[in-house]
Every structure is written in C-alpha cells, then in structure tokens.
N, C-alpha and C positions, 0 to 999 in steps of 0.2 A: 502494498501498499504507499509506503514513504516512495518507496523507485518510482511507481505513477504519479505520484504527488510532486516528483522535482521532475519531472518529464513534463508536466501540466504547466510547471511553473515556467518549465526553458521556451516552451514553445509560447508560452501566451508571454515572455518578458520580447522571444525574438519574434513577433506576430506583431508585437504593439511599438515597435522602434521604429523612428524616427527623423530625419535630418529635423531641425530648429530653424527655424524661418526668420526672418528679419521683420517683424510688420508690427506697424503700431495699429492696435485696436479701433483707436477711435474716431479712423481714417478708414472702417469699413465701408463699402459699397453694396456687397450682398453678404446678406444674413441666413443660414440655413437652420431650423428649428428643428430637433427629432420629438416627433411626441407621436409615437403609433400606439398606443394604448387602450385605455379605458375611456368611457366620455368623460367619468367625474376628474379624471385625470388633465382633460384638455379644459377644461372648463377650470380647472385652479390655476391653467398656466397660461390664459389667455390675460393677464394684470403686465405678461411681459412684452405680449405685441405692443399692447398699447403703450408702455414707457420708453420702450424702444422708438419706434416711431416719432413718440409726440419729442424726444431727446435728439432725434435724429431725422428729420422728417424725407430726405434725399434718399435715406437706404430701402434698401429693397429688399424686404422679409418674404422667406418660405418656408412652408413648413413641409415637413414629410409626416402626413397622418396615417390613421389605420382605415379600414372600411367601414369599421365602427363608429369612430369620434370625429370624420371628418366634419359631417354635417354641423358641427359643433360650430366654424369657423366657416361656414362656406359664406356668410354673409358678413364675415367681420374686413371694416376697411382700413382694418393696420395691417392685412397679410394682401402680400401680391399673387402669389403665385403657391396653390397647393398641390402636391403630391400627394398619393396612394400606395401606403405599405403596405407590404402581406408576411408580417412575422413571421409567418413557421414555413415561406417557400421564399428564400433567397434567389434560384433559378427565376420563378417567377418576377421578379423583383427585378431582376438586372437590368430588363433594359433601360429602368426608372432611374437606377441608381449610373448607369454609363449618364445617361441624360444630365442627372446633375455633377456629375464629375467633369463633364464639359463646360456648365457654366462658371467653374471657377471660383466657388464659393472663398471669400475674405477668412468668413468666420464659420464655424457650426456651433451648435449648441447643444450639446446633449444630454437630459435628465432624467439620467437611471441612478440607483443612489449605488447600483452594484456593478460590478463588471459583469455585461453580460456580451458573451460570444457573439451573439447577431449582431448586435448593434459597431463592434468593432470591425468587423467584416464589413459591415456596412458604409463606418468612416474611410477603412482601409479603402472602400473604390472612389468614395467620394472624394476624398483627397482636398481637403481645405488648407486655406494654409495654417489654421490656429484651428483648436479644438477646447473648446470651455464646457467642464463639466463640475457637478458637484461634488464635495468631498464622495470618496471611496474607500472603503476599508482594506478593498484590495480582494484576492483568489487564489488558493493554493500556494497558500504564504508569500506571496507577491505583495507588498503595499499598494496602495492607488499610487503613490508617489513614484512610483518604481516603472508604472506604465507609463512611456513617453509616447504613448500615441498621444496621450493630452498635456494638452498646456499650462492651463489654468485648470486649479480645484478652487470650489471655496471652501472657506474655512468647516470644519468638522460643526454640526449644528445638531444638540441633543434637545434643545429645548423646542423648537420652535415648529409651525404650521408647516406643511411641504408648499402652499401658497408664497411662502417668506422665503424659504429654500433655494425655491428655484429662481425666484428674482433677484436671491443674491447674486445671478449669475450675471445681472448686470454692472457689480462692480465694476468689474472688467474695462467696462467701457468709460465709468468712469460718470454712471447717471445714477442717482440719488432717486428712487420712485417715488412719486407724488403719492400716489392710492394704491391700495394692493385690491381693491374693489373687482371682483368680475366682470367680464363681459360677455353678453350675449345676444349678437342682435338677428331678429328675425326679420322676414318679409312679407310684405303686406297681405299676401293671400294666407299667409302662418296665423296671422294676428287676427282679419276678417271671419276666418274660422273661429276660432277661440273668442270675438267678439259674439259673431251671430248665436250659438252657443250658451255663453254665461248670460247672455239677455234672456233664454227662455228661464233660466232659476228666478229673478224676481228681485229683489230690494230684501232679499237675504242676508245671514252671514254665510260665505261657500268656504267649506273646509276640503281639500282635495286629502284623498289617502291612497296612497301608496303601496299596496300591500306586495311587492315583489320585490327580494333580494336579489344579489349577483349570484346564489344560491342557493335549494331550499331549503336550507333550516336557517337564511336570514330572511325571510319573509312573514310576513305577518298572515295567519292562519284563520280560516273561516269564524269559528270559533269565538278567537277573537278580536276579529271584523264586528262581530255583529254585538257584542260588551262594548266596545270602543264607541259604534254609533247609537246605541240605549243610550248608555252613559251621558254622551255629546248632548243626545235631545230630551233628555231629563233635567239638565241644566238649561239649553235651550231652545225654545220650542221653533223659534224664526231661524233656522239651521237648515243648509241645503248641501248635504254631504255630495262628493263627486268621487267614484273609485276608477281614479286613473287605468287605463284601457286600455292596449292595441291588439290589431286583430285580431291575434292569436289569441289573447285570453275573453274579446267580447263572449262570446257564444255563452260558456262558464262563467263571465262574470254577471253579464244579464237574466240567464238563469235563476242562479242563487239567489240575486236580490228581488228578483220577479215572488222567489216563494217568501219570503222575510215578510212583504207587502207592509215596506217603508216609505211612506208617500215622499222622505225627508231625503230617501239615500239614490243615490241612481247612476249608472254607467257615462264616464267621459262617451263623446265620440270618441273611434278608431282612432288614437292617434300613431300615422303610421311613421314616422320618423320622430328622431327626439326632437324635433325643431318643432312637430307638430305640439309634442308633449311639454315644452318650455312656453310657447305660446298661452297654453291654457294654464300653465302654472302662475305666468304672469297675472292672468287674469282672477286671482282664487286671492281670499283674504289669508291662509293660515295651510298648510302643509305639512301631514305626515307620513314618515316615510323610513322606513329601516334601511335603505341605499341613499349613496351618500354620493352617488349622481345628481338624484332628483333633489337632495338640499344644495346641491352646491349651483344644480341648474335656480334651486327657490332663493339661493344668497343674491346673484347676480342679480336680481330683482328687487332684492333685498325683501323679499316676501316671509312672513313670519315661520317657524320651522319649529316641528318637535319631530327629535329623530330617534331613533332604538337602534342601539349601538350592544355592539359583543363585548362582554367586560375585558376589556384589552385598553389599556390606560395610552399604549405608545401608540397604536391604530388611531384612536380617539383625536390624541394631539395631534398626530398628520392631516390628518381631514373634515377635521373639527367644524361644525358649522358655523358659517360666520354672519347672516341674519344677523342685524342689531336686535333682533328679537327672538332668542330662539331656547329651547332647553332640548336636553337628551335624557334619556331613558334609558339604563345601563340594566342589559339581561343578568342573569347568577354566571352564564356562560361564558367561555373565552373561545366560542368558535359557535356562531351564531348568534341567533338571540332564541335560545332557550330560556325558559323563565323570568321571564320579564314580566313588569308589573302593568297590569293593563288598569288599574286605580291610578297608576302616578300618568300615565298617557293618558288619561281623561280630566283628572288634576292639571297638567301642565297646561293642555289645549284651554282647559278653562281659562288658568288666568292668563295667558297671551291674551284669550280674546275681551277680556275683561280691559286688558291695556288696549287694546287695538279698538275698543268702544270709547275707550275715555280719550282715544287719539283725535276720535273723527270730530 
C-alpha cells in the first residue's frame, strides 16, 4: 500500500509540473472559471462573476459549467461565454477543452477544495497562463503547495462559508468584494409564468415547500409534510401552501394532495427547469426546504427560509442559508434528515411569518 501511494504521489507531481509564467494577474483580459458540479454550488459562486466584472469591466469571463447547473447562469449579464462540461467523460469533453485551449486564457479559477484528477486533466489541456485555486490539503501525501500546476492558493479557512472561501480567489486580482449576495437572473417568460400562477393564489401568505433533497434520506416524507401543513394552518388560516414539483413529481404529488382534501395546499406548476423553480420561489413569501440548492436560490432573492439540515456542523458552516431571515432545524442524524423535529419546523416558520407580517 505504501509503495502504491508513493507511485501515485510521483505521478501526481509529474502530471502537475509546469513552467512558471511571468504574468500580472491584474492585466488579465480573459478569465475562465471552472464550476461544473451542482446547482447550489453554482448559485453560491455567482458573486465572483459580478465582483470580478464590476472591478474589471473589460475582462471577458467564461465559465465551464455542467449540464445540471448551466441554466443558473444562462441569463447572467456578468458572464460572456458558457461552455458545457461532462464531468465523467473526458473524451466527450475533449473537443470543448481544445476550443478552450485555443482561447489562450490568462487565468483559470478552479474552486475545488480537494486535489481532483479530472480537474487537473482539464486544466492541463486548457493550459492557461495562471491557475488560481482555494487551499488544498493535498493528496497521496503530496501537499497542495507541492502541486506546481497551481500558481496561487488562498489561505486555509476553517471558519467561513463557501461563498466567502470562493470569493477569496479575487484577492489575487487586488479585488475586495463589495457584496457576497448571490445572483439569479431570470427571463421575462420565466417570470411571467410564475406571476400567472401566483395570481391565482389570492392575497394569502404563500409558503413554498420543497420536499426533495439531493438523495432520498434528505427528503421530507409525506407523513411529515402533512404534519407541517396542518400545523401551519392551525396558526394561520390565510395561508396557501405550494408544494414545489418538477414534471416527474407532478402525478404523485397531485394524487397525494387530492387525497388530503386540504384547500390550502396545492402543487406548483411543473417547474421544468431550475429557472422555473427560481422564478416561482421569487414570488413566494417563505420557503421550507431540506435541499441547500433551493435554500441558496431563495437567498438570491432574499426570501425568508426554513432549512432542514443533517447534524453536521461543518457542512452547515459551508452551506448555511444567507437570507436575512432564516432558521435551520437540525436532524439527529449526521447523514440525511432522519429524526428532525416537525414541531420546530412549524414553530420556526410561524416566527418568521410573524416577522414578515410586522414588516409589511
């Protein structure tokens, strides 16, 4: 095992070796940012695009996004070009990576907290002058500082949210961010669809509930959903609860709600894209969600949020809600949201609604 680790360490050092280039980052004309993972990660990354473009208006910002998260930034005015990456297929990505290589980027910003082989392969092909990343502990006994592919690393930060950790990469441009707020730009079509739906709800307190998490153990079960709906209605008779649904969930959720016969609960229209979901979230008064992607989208519009989180304080620190009004309910489990307090979800939602009503 030790010999195997030494071989991997040798290959990692050899693969990441590169000649240093004399280049002043502040003179960059073209920057590529790698963020080809999940939806929530892209939402949390959005302040980088804005702060970089506002500080350096003439800079061309490109993003290597994923099929899953690229819609988050498709209307973003701070981004000039978006490329799609297929994380698990470097052969499929190869033509795109060659196109990126021909662009001759001045700087690439890679935001992975670990040493990731697929990111290294892509960076080697793209071959920018300078590569910036956040602090990495290393891999196979090789420290982050020994990986010569990267020209600059941010300082190790064990206390901050990912939003702040990622924004720290702009320090190498001598940019001090003015705001950490997330951006989510929507088209008129997406906004109009949401407005038409919300107009049918009347002048009620509109509570959106997202039941789905990123994996089954991180989802609100139907029994818990009923308890939350009934509990909230016991406090407020003038509420309309909207269950967020994508097309694959519509039939099951509509059938479930019809059996309840609660006139204050209904399904959303089929949110075919994450932008459809974002447009609806923007029009609601409060969001309840076990999924951090939805929580971050709500934060981009500063919608009050109740999040349900596994009992993992490090994960919570990195992905905590940032809406000005928010509350998190922690489950007993460290994986998923097993054994969380429905009572606390109801109580915290009531408290936020009362604050919202005071501000109206």
